[in-house]
N, C-alpha and C positions, 0 to 999 in steps of 0.2 A: 407452458409449465408455470409453476408458481414462482420459482426463483428466489426464495428467501435467502439462500446462501449465495447463489450465483445470479445476480449480484446485488440483491437488496442489502446485503450485509455491508459491502463496501460503500454503497451509495448512502446508506443511513449513517455510517461513520463519518463520511465527508460532511453531511449536513450537520451532524452533532459538533464536529470540529468548527465549522463555520459559526454555529450558534454560540459556542463557548468563546471563541476568539473575536467575535464581531465588534466588541467595544474597545479592543486594544489597538494601539498604534504600533506599526512595525516599520523597519527600515526599508523593507522591500514590499512590493505588491504580492499578495497571496491570492491566487485564483483557485477557488474551490470548484471543481468541475466533475461532471459525470457524463459519460458517453454511452451511446447505444451501439449495438451491432458489432461487438468485439468478436463474436463468433464468425462474422463475415469478414474476417481478416482485418480487424481494426478499422472498420468503416468510419466510425465517428471520431475516434482518437487520431486516426491517420489523417483525416481532413484537418483537424485542429493542428496537429504537429506540422503538416505541410504549410498551413497558413503562417504559423509562427516562424518556420524556417524561411519562407518567402519574404516575410517582413523583417528578417534578421533580429527577431526578438531574442533577448537574452533571458534564458531560463536557467536559474541557478540549480534547481532540482525538481524532479517529478517524483512524487510518492504515490504509487498506484496501490489501491486497496481492492483486492479481488478475493472473494470467498474467505471471509474471516470469522465465520460463525460456527464452524464444526470442529470439534475436538472430541471424538468419540471415546478415546482411551485416556483422556486427561493428562497427556504427557506434555502439553504446553508448547508443542513445536510451532515456532513462528518462522516460516521459510522466507528468506529474503532473496529474491531473484535479482540478478545483476548481470551486466555485461562488463567487458574489460574497461570501458570508459567510466563505469559507475562503481568501481570497487571502493573508493574512498567514501562515497555516499552510503553504500551498503554498510561500511564499517561504522559510520555515524549512527545508522539505525540500530545496528547490533549493540553498540555502546549505550545508546539510549535505553534499549531494552534491559541490558544488564544493570544499568544504573537505576532506572525508575520503575521497571516492571519485572522484578526478579522471578515472578511466577511463570514467566515464559522461557522457553528454550530456543534461542535464535539459532538458525542454521543457514549459512550462506549457500546459495545455489545459483546455477545459471538461470537467466530469464527464460521464460518459455513462451506461452501463447496468450499473453495478456496485454493490456493497453500500453504498458511501459515500453514495449517493443517498438511501437510507432514512433516514440520520441528517441529511443536509442538509435534507430535507423537514420535519424536526422542529426545525430551527433550530440544530443542532449544527455545529461546525466539523469538517469531514470532507474528507479528500483520498484520492485513489486513486494508487497507484504501479503502473504497468503498462508492459509493453513497447510497442514501436511498433505502432500499430494501422493504419498507413497502407500504404506500399509494401512494408514488410517484415513483413506479417501472417503469422502462423504457418500454413503450408499444411496442417498436420495437425489444425488446430482441429476439435474435436468429431468426430473420426473414430477408427477403431480403430488408427490409426497415431500418435495423440497419446500418445507414450510417452517415458519418461525418456531413451532413447537419443538423442533429438533435442534434448536440452537443450544450451544453451551454458553449461557449468558456470562458467567465469569470470564471465560476465555474471550468471548466477543468484546467485552468491556476492556480487557487487557490489551487486545490487539488494537482497539481504537485509541486507547491511552498511549500505546507505543508510537503510533503514527503522529499523534499530537505532540508527544515528547520530542520526537525526531524533528518535527517541523519547528518547534520552539528553539531547539538547540541550534538548528541552522539559521533561523530568523534572527536570533539574538547573538549569534556567533559565540555560543557557550561551548566551544570545542576546546578540550584540554588534551594536550599530548604530553605524556610522561615518558622520558627516555632515561635509560640507565647507562 
């Protein structure tokens, strides 16, 4: 299948983030990664998460981008998948969207079947940014018609910007908590 949405969309967003951020210095190492064979129960990401766990690598956050190019009804739903260990990280993504990308409508949800799960199983904080998987599910999913021509480009750009905004908020520790 062609896979423009699943998952050339996430992969191209990762590459664009790396291109934009390549000349900046950060306090932490940022690894821009893409894995294959997620449909085979996280074959690529699972191997990477296992190696990180075996080496006792400290991973501050995993932001997984999967299927971020389809928004057929233009409602801007940006689903943020999380597990109980990643609630705070999901909140940072949600806050970054509200602050920097108001065209999107963030919705917190449980993680499902994407590469973030491989890291969550190893105890790392990992979230998923994905399009609406409910009533507005991509009708071209896993077919020969899953092509770039069906992208909602403003939505795709907003989802990519959201991930970059969240990464920068985390990287520079620009987290603000307001309490009453």
